[in-house]
VOGU-3710 file (C-alpha; in Angstrom, 3 decimals, decimal comma):
1> mvgkmrlcwn> -4,096/14,308/-4,067  -5,255/15,084/-0,613  -3,765/18,312/0,574  -4,043/18,044/4,320  -2,211/15,222/6,049  -1,274/14,782/9,699  2,358/13,882/9,698  3,143/12,128/12,996  1,583/8,791/13,756  1,097/8,593/17,821
11> srslpkynhv> -5,946/-12,905/3,833  -7,106/-18,721/1,628  -7,066/-21,085/-1,176  -10,278/-22,827/-2,268  -11,195/-25,195/0,545  -9,231/-28,423/0,451  -12,094/-30,842/1,028  -11,512/-33,555/3,579  -11,961/-36,650/1,419  -12,167/-38,971/4,408
21> fmkltvsvll> -14,893/-36,826/5,819  -16,774/-36,819/2,542  -16,589/-40,594/2,263  -17,868/-40,982/5,798  -20,654/-38,536/5,008  -21,695/-40,457/1,886  -21,472/-43,903/3,505  -22,948/-43,096/6,862  -25,038/-39,944/6,453  -26,399/-39,641/9,952
31> iglafrlffs> -23,105/-40,387/11,662  -21,354/-38,062/9,245  -23,789/-35,266/10,033  -23,256/-35,696/13,750  -19,519/-35,735/13,240  -19,688/-32,606/11,149  -21,564/-30,733/13,853  -19,128/-31,948/16,472  -16,173/-31,024/14,243  -17,425/-27,504/13,729
41> dsigfspvse> -18,038/-26,919/17,418  -14,789/-28,501/18,537  -12,377/-26,697/16,272  -14,210/-23,451/15,830  -13,466/-21,089/12,958  -13,451/-17,548/14,213  -13,802/-15,160/11,280  -11,881/-12,447/13,110  -9,376/-13,076/15,844  -10,024/-9,658/17,315
51> tpllfdrtva> -12,891/-7,232/17,017  -11,788/-4,964/14,145  -14,429/-2,299/14,661  -14,082/0,797/16,744  -16,649/3,416/15,899  -19,495/5,381/17,334  -22,765/3,909/16,095  -24,520/7,164/16,852  -22,793/8,765/13,879  -25,169/9,784/11,101
61> peisfpdktp> -23,332/9,030/7,851  -23,504/11,231/4,800  -24,533/8,264/2,687  -25,871/4,809/3,409  -23,083/2,260/3,654  -24,720/-1,178/3,607  -22,820/-3,685/5,722  -21,142/-5,920/3,162  -19,330/-8,067/5,718  -19,528/-11,690/4,546
71> apvptpeied> -21,325/-13,934/6,993  -18,913/-15,935/9,155  -18,579/-19,420/7,676  -16,284/-22,324/8,532  -13,253/-21,860/6,307  -10,230/-24,174/6,413  -6,913/-22,486/7,026  -4,681/-22,062/3,994  -1,465/-24,019/3,891  1,693/-21,959/3,699
81> hmpssegkcd> 2,876/-23,234/0,348  4,734/-22,005/-2,651  3,025/-20,890/-5,867  2,488/-23,389/-8,632  5,742/-24,618/-10,122  4,166/-24,909/-13,559  5,617/-21,793/-15,114  6,223/-18,449/-13,474  3,430/-17,103/-11,338  2,103/-13,630/-12,053
91> iftgdwipnp> 1,188/-12,515/-8,552  0,036/-9,127/-9,826  -2,869/-10,447/-11,940  -5,826/-11,811/-10,041  -9,013/-11,033/-8,170  -10,129/-9,969/-4,732  -12,041/-12,814/-3,083  -13,900/-12,981/0,250  -11,731/-13,557/3,292  -13,947/-14,233/6,339
101> sgpiytnetc> -10,959/-14,311/8,692  -10,393/-10,592/8,188  -7,298/-8,577/9,101  -4,640/-9,868/11,471  -4,386/-6,565/13,333  -6,827/-3,850/14,309  -6,705/-0,156/15,008  -6,791/-1,072/18,702  -3,776/-3,388/18,534  -1,524/-1,205/16,347
111> qfieadqncm> -0,113/2,107/17,463  1,427/3,010/14,111  -1,746/3,969/12,227  -1,772/7,604/11,219  -4,922/9,423/12,299  -5,981/10,176/8,720  -5,997/6,442/7,843  -7,647/5,263/11,067  -11,040/4,892/9,399  -12,654/2,864/12,171
121> rngrpdsgyl> -11,701/5,276/14,905  -12,874/8,155/12,716  -16,355/6,626/12,502  -16,556/4,757/9,205  -19,763/2,732/9,703  -19,208/-0,156/7,250  -16,662/-2,960/7,656  -16,961/-5,090/4,498  -13,753/-3,627/3,064  -11,826/-5,569/5,726
131> ywrwnprdce> -12,877/-9,011/4,504  -11,150/-9,529/1,165  -7,811/-10,983/0,102  -5,815/-10,804/-3,126  -5,857/-14,067/-5,093  -3,565/-14,465/-8,161  -5,260/-16,427/-10,928  -2,596/-18,989/-11,808  -1,173/-19,819/-8,392  -1,656/-19,429/-4,661
141> lppfsaerfl> -0,136/-16,498/-2,802  0,782/-17,512/0,750  -0,162/-15,013/3,445  2,539/-12,859/4,945  4,286/-14,516/7,877  5,672/-11,927/10,251  7,539/-14,582/12,240  9,278/-16,024/9,182  9,997/-12,599/7,746  11,652/-11,293/10,895
151> elmrhkswai> 13,635/-14,492/11,390  15,042/-14,270/7,865  15,738/-10,553/8,203  17,978/-10,775/11,240  20,692/-8,135/11,127  19,190/-6,608/7,964  18,020/-3,086/7,174  15,104/-1,970/5,019  14,002/1,353/3,580  10,679/2,323/2,015
161> igdsisrnyv> 11,321/5,425/-0,096  8,750/7,729/-1,663  5,731/9,846/-0,813  2,815/9,526/1,623  1,641/6,273/0,006  4,992/4,782/0,992  4,456/6,079/4,513  0,940/4,581/4,421  2,491/1,222/3,495  5,155/1,362/6,195
171> qsllctlskv> 2,375/1,671/8,758  0,785/-1,518/7,382  4,085/-3,407/7,547  4,782/-2,175/11,061  1,307/-3,170/12,259  1,817/-6,676/10,882  5,349/-7,173/12,176  4,444/-5,801/15,581  2,160/-8,783/16,145  5,457/-10,602/16,771
181> ekavetyqdk> 7,539/-7,888/18,370  6,936/-4,238/19,075  9,096/-1,913/17,026  11,088/0,775/18,803  11,306/4,144/17,096  14,908/5,276/16,954  14,746/8,322/14,662  12,424/10,869/13,138  13,103/14,059/11,235  11,751/17,393/12,412
191> eckskrwhfp> 8,679/17,085/10,163  7,930/13,507/11,304  8,009/12,385/7,665  11,142/10,251/7,715  11,438/7,699/10,529  13,327/4,606/11,600  12,351/1,653/13,815  14,296/-1,199/15,344  13,152/-4,724/16,275  15,617/-5,535/19,069
201> synftlsviw> 15,254/-9,340/19,166  16,077/-9,554/15,460  18,379/-6,553/15,069  16,126/-5,622/12,149  15,782/-1,992/11,083  12,948/-0,501/9,031  13,058/3,057/7,710  10,701/5,264/5,779  12,318/8,081/3,808  10,183/10,966/2,656
211> spflvqadif> 11,230/11,761/-0,908  8,090/12,440/-2,959  9,961/13,324/-6,169  13,087/11,157/-5,605  15,034/14,083/-7,037  16,026/17,232/-5,196  13,137/19,568/-4,498  12,524/22,755/-2,582  8,964/22,514/-1,272  7,106/25,467/0,181
221> edkdgvasse> 4,091/23,862/1,855  2,850/24,179/5,400  1,695/21,235/7,498  -1,756/21,490/5,882  -0,343/21,188/2,361  -0,945/24,824/1,488  1,805/26,110/-0,812  3,175/29,640/-0,662  5,198/29,226/-3,874  5,841/26,789/-6,696
231> iqlyldkldk> 8,043/23,799/-5,972  11,571/24,115/-7,292  12,446/20,755/-8,847  15,985/19,824/-9,931  15,677/17,214/-12,669  19,382/16,334/-12,731  20,003/15,978/-8,979  18,890/13,036/-6,872  17,493/13,658/-3,409  20,282/13,310/-0,879
241> kwidqyqsfd> 17,811/12,140/1,757  17,890/8,672/0,203  21,058/8,457/-1,869  23,236/9,381/1,107  21,880/6,302/2,938  21,518/4,070/-0,114  24,525/1,831/0,531  23,479/1,139/4,106  20,236/-0,643/3,202  20,009/-4,332/2,338
251> ymvisggkwi> 16,497/-3,997/0,902  14,606/-1,053/-0,556  11,150/-0,377/-1,948  11,268/2,803/-4,016  8,496/4,556/-5,918  7,491/7,761/-7,592  3,961/9,086/-7,589  1,535/11,881/-8,160  3,569/14,657/-6,644  4,916/15,029/-10,173
261> lkyaiyhenn> 1,594/16,740/-10,985  2,154/19,589/-8,548  2,859/23,119/-9,751  6,621/23,414/-10,118  9,507/25,205/-11,745  12,097/22,877/-13,280  15,888/23,239/-13,131  18,648/21,498/-15,088  22,347/22,359/-15,075  21,625/25,133/-12,575
271> tivgchhcpg> 19,277/26,788/-15,061  15,508/27,147/-15,089  14,307/25,152/-18,105  10,538/25,292/-17,742  7,634/24,760/-15,420  4,287/23,124/-14,793  1,464/25,637/-14,446  3,280/28,889/-13,823  1,221/31,581/-15,607  2,830/34,984/-15,911
281> knltemgvey> 6,403/33,750/-15,526  7,243/33,544/-19,245  8,499/29,954/-18,871  7,992/26,946/-21,124  5,229/24,642/-19,985  6,801/21,170/-19,817  4,721/18,041/-19,998  4,445/15,663/-17,064  5,559/12,812/-19,324  8,970/14,366/-19,959
291> vyrktlqlvl> 9,555/15,282/-16,335  8,476/11,941/-14,856  10,439/9,935/-17,398  13,560/12,012/-16,842  13,410/11,657/-13,060  12,853/7,878/-13,214  15,702/7,511/-15,690  17,985/9,351/-13,296  16,858/7,256/-10,328  17,053/3,866/-12,044
301> nfivtsnhkg> 20,355/4,628/-13,750  21,851/5,488/-10,372  20,600/2,188/-8,957  21,798/-0,104/-11,757  25,209/1,539/-12,062  25,892/1,483/-8,339  28,013/-1,179/-6,670  25,223/-1,995/-4,233  24,732/-5,688/-3,414  21,206/-5,589/-2,054
311> lvmfrtstpd> 17,693/-5,881/-3,458  15,755/-2,906/-4,801  12,062/-3,210/-5,591  10,600/-0,543/-7,844  6,938/-0,052/-6,936  4,420/1,279/-9,434  2,321/4,280/-8,436  -1,179/3,903/-7,028  -4,325/4,927/-8,927  -6,898/6,954/-7,041
321> hfengewfsg> -10,670/6,439/-7,026  -12,138/9,936/-7,003  -15,540/10,049/-8,677  -17,614/13,099/-9,636  -14,635/15,377/-9,146  -11,129/15,473/-7,753  -9,962/15,947/-4,175  -10,190/19,713/-4,509  -13,552/19,763/-6,320  -15,806/17,530/-4,260
331> gtcnrtepfk> -14,671/14,137/-5,551  -15,959/11,142/-3,591  -15,310/7,407/-3,138  -18,476/5,908/-1,686  -18,204/2,334/-2,999  -18,256/-0,512/-0,499  -17,074/-3,505/-2,571  -14,101/-4,268/-4,829  -14,395/-4,038/-8,583  -14,136/-7,155/-10,692
341> egeidmkdld> -11,813/-7,284/-13,687  -13,284/-5,240/-16,531  -15,520/-3,098/-14,331  -13,076/-0,203/-14,153  -10,441/1,303/-16,414  -7,467/3,335/-15,341  -7,711/7,061/-15,837  -5,666/8,448/-18,712  -3,232/10,093/-16,335  -2,653/6,882/-14,392
351> illrnielee> -2,099/5,015/-17,661  0,483/7,606/-18,680  2,405/7,361/-15,405  2,217/3,560/-15,359  3,478/3,207/-18,937  6,459/5,396/-18,125  7,197/3,366/-14,997  7,046/0,018/-16,792  9,083/1,223/-19,758  11,837/2,722/-17,638
361> yekaaaalgs> 11,923/-0,287/-15,315  12,356/-2,646/-18,286  15,200/-0,533/-19,627  16,922/-0,529/-16,253  16,465/-4,267/-15,759  17,940/-4,918/-19,212  20,891/-2,671/-18,458  21,686/-4,491/-15,219  24,659/-6,619/-16,187  25,066/-10,213/-15,063
371> dkklklklmd> 28,165/-9,216/-13,142  26,123/-7,031/-10,826  25,252/-8,395/-7,403  22,362/-5,970/-7,105  18,899/-7,389/-7,690  16,135/-5,238/-9,187  12,508/-6,353/-9,047  9,160/-4,874/-10,013  6,517/-4,543/-7,307  3,443/-3,852/-9,421
381> taplsllrpd> 0,814/-2,789/-6,922  -1,253/-0,812/-9,428  -3,501/-3,622/-10,815  -4,737/-4,919/-7,479  -5,056/-1,418/-6,050  -7,165/-0,294/-9,006  -9,835/-2,845/-8,043  -10,299/-1,520/-4,491  -12,374/1,694/-4,558  -13,859/0,666/-1,218
391> ghpgpyrnph> -10,648/0,811/0,806  -10,051/4,561/1,079  -10,805/6,808/4,048  -13,040/9,084/1,972  -14,623/11,555/4,412  -13,386/9,431/7,327  -9,928/10,878/7,124  -11,595/13,310/9,483  -12,855/12,290/12,940  -16,616/11,611/12,862
401> pfadgkntqv> -17,359/14,071/10,038  -21,133/13,567/10,288  -21,574/13,342/14,047  -24,616/14,969/15,642  -26,368/15,145/12,296  -23,920/17,624/10,810  -23,196/17,504/7,087  -19,763/19,030/7,102  -18,163/19,659/3,736  -14,854/17,889/4,173
411> ikdclhwclp> -12,166/16,882/1,695  -12,410/13,199/0,842  -9,302/11,032/0,669  -9,689/8,576/-2,217  -5,970/7,984/-2,673  -4,569/6,717/0,618  -5,771/3,527/2,322  -7,627/2,705/5,511  -5,639/0,674/8,017  -6,300/-2,166/8,280
421> gpidawndll> -7,320/-2,340/4,633  -6,374/-3,322/1,070  -2,809/-2,068/1,374  -2,102/-4,941/3,783  -2,129/-7,253/0,739  1,090/-5,585/-0,365  2,799/-7,496/2,449  1,851/-10,796/0,780  3,451/-9,529/-2,434  6,536/-8,482/-0,526
431> melvvnn> 6,879/-11,888/1,097  6,680/-13,602/-2,283  9,158/-11,276/-3,967  11,729/-11,319/-1,194  11,441/-14,584/0,710  9,690/-17,248/-1,368  11,261/-16,084/-4,612
//
C-alpha cells in the first residue's frame, strides 16, 4: 500500500455495419466510395471530445513510455441497450478492448481529482491507458449515463464506504456525474477523508465514508501515513462512522481491503486477543485470514439482519500491480497496456482475500430471507482491475518526478488509479447493477 496520500481533493459494441451502405458500395463502387468519403467528413467521429492530456513535454521520464494511443478511426456510437436476454450476463468476465473515443471527462474539466491520482497534471507522458473499455464476453455493457442515473436517483442518497480505493472511486463517479450538474460539497470531516456532496437539481446526495477496516479502529498515523504505534483493532465492534448513518442511505457500496495487512493489535470482548507483527509484546500472532473473515462476517451479518430497505453492493478488494518489489521496497508498475486473460495471475495474498470475500458474501446472500426488503449484490471489480497494470499513477503520484533530468527516488503507487482511467469502468458496472438490473 502506498503510505503517503494527500487527503483533500481541491467506453462500444462491434460496429453495426450499415447494410444499405454496404449494398450501395457493392453495386455502385465509385458512387459508394464518394458517399463514404462524404459520410465520414459530414458526421465526423472525434476520438476524444476534449483534449485529455495536460503535461509538460519537457519532462524526462525515468523509463520510455511508448505512446500506445490507438489511431483515431471512425467508430459508430454504441446503442444504449440491455445485455443479451439469453441467460444471465456475467458483466465481471470479459476483456479490455480499444475505445478510440476515450474518457468523457478530463483532469481539466473535473475538480474532484485528488492530486495523487492526477497523472496527467503530474507529468505522465503516455496516454494509451485512457483508450480502453471493459467488454463482457457474453453480452454488451451499456456505457454509464449520468443523465439517466441522476434522473432515476432523484431524492435518493448514496454512500461509498471503505478505504482510499473507495475514495478514488467516488472521485470517478463525481467527475462523471458533474458533466451533467456540478456537485456541491456540503460536509467534510476534519481529516478530509469523509465527505458529502449534493446535486441540487436532483436532490441527490453522494457520500464517501472513510472506514478502512469497517470495524472500530484506533489509528495512529500522521498525514503522511507514518505510524507512531500499532493500530488497535476491535474485531467485535463495527465502525460507528458508517453504522450510525446506515439507515439514512438508499444505496451503499461497501468494501474491505488491504488495510487488514497493517501492523495491529486485536481486541475482542474488551480483551487483547492477539496481534499482527508485534514483536516483543508476548502476544499471539493471528493470521490475516482469521481477522479478515471475522470482520466481514460481522459486517455482512449486520447488513442482512437489519431492517434496511435499500440496496447494498459488496465490492471485492482491488489487486495491486507492484513488480520487482512492494511499495516500500522499490516496486514499480511500468506497463502501458492491459493484460489479456491468462497473462497474469493474482498474487497469493489477493487470492486469499478474494476467496474470503466471495465465501462470506455467498453466506450472507443465502441468509438473506425472502421477507427482507433489503437487496444485497456483489460488485466484483477484482477481475477487470487485475488486467489493468497500466492504469496506476506509479511515480506520477508525485508532480513531475523526473523534471529537469532528475532521477528522484520516489514511492510508486501501483494500487490506486489514475483519473481519468480504468476505475471509470466501475461506473458502467454500477449502472448495470442498479439501473438496468
